[in-house]
N, C-alpha and C positions, 0 to 999 in steps of 0.2 A: 507496500500500499504507498502513494505515494504520500511526503506529510506537504504538496502541493499541488496545487493543481496546474493543469500546464495545456489550459483549453479556455482560457480566457478570451487572445484574441477570437473563438472564435464568437461571442455574445455580438447576438444583436440586436438595434432600435426595433421594438419586438410590437404589436395591438393584440390582446388576447384569442385568441380563439371562439371564445366563449364566457355565456358568468358562472358557467357551472361546467364540471367535465364533460368533453364534448360525445363522449362515447354514449355514455351513463343518461344525458338528456333525452342521447334516438335513441334508447333503450329503455327509458323514461324507467329506468333503474336510478338511485342515491350512490353517496359517497362519504365518505366524511371531513378526509377536508383535501386541499388541490396545489396543482403544483403547477403552475405556469415553463413551458421551451423556452430559454433561453433565446433557441437557433432560427425558432421560427414562428414564435406564438403560438400552441396548442397546450392547453388546457386539458388536462388529466387528469384523476384522483391519486391518492399515493399509495404506499404501499399499507396500509389499515384498512382500505378501504380493500371490502368484496375482489373489484376489482381491476384490480392496480394498472389502470390505463397510461400513465404518467412514466409507469418501467415497460411494458411495453410499448412504446411510444419511444422511443426509447431504445429496447433492441429492438423495430424496422426503425427506425432514421438513422440510429447510432449517433444522435444529437446529444452530448453528452453532456449539460448543462442546465438545473430546474431552480427555477426561483417558487418559497412556499404565494401562493395565491390568497391566505390567508389576514386578514383584517390584521394588524398590530402583530404580527411571524415577518424579519428581515432577514435570508437566510438565500446561500445558497447553497445546493450541492453536483457534486460533481461525480457521475456515475458511471464512469473512465478510472477516476484518478483516487472515489470512494473516500472527499473530504468532505465535510460544512466549510463555508465563508461565507460575513459579512461583502452585503454589496456591494464592491467599487461608489464611492462620488467621485 
């Protein structure tokens, strides 16, 4: 496991793809917490949610970085390097 992320250069200025988990909304399902992909803006549910759409999005696209999409939470997770970071201002 890396001690720092090597993918920060991939972050884009993105717009969220949905107000909730994109796939769960289409399925009429629920989620626990939300994550936004910092590469394309996809909003998916976290691994505590039964569908784990944010992680499925990572495996399908190899987009390594997500940020919490929860009010009051302000952190980034890198799937590849397995590190949590504070957003860069």
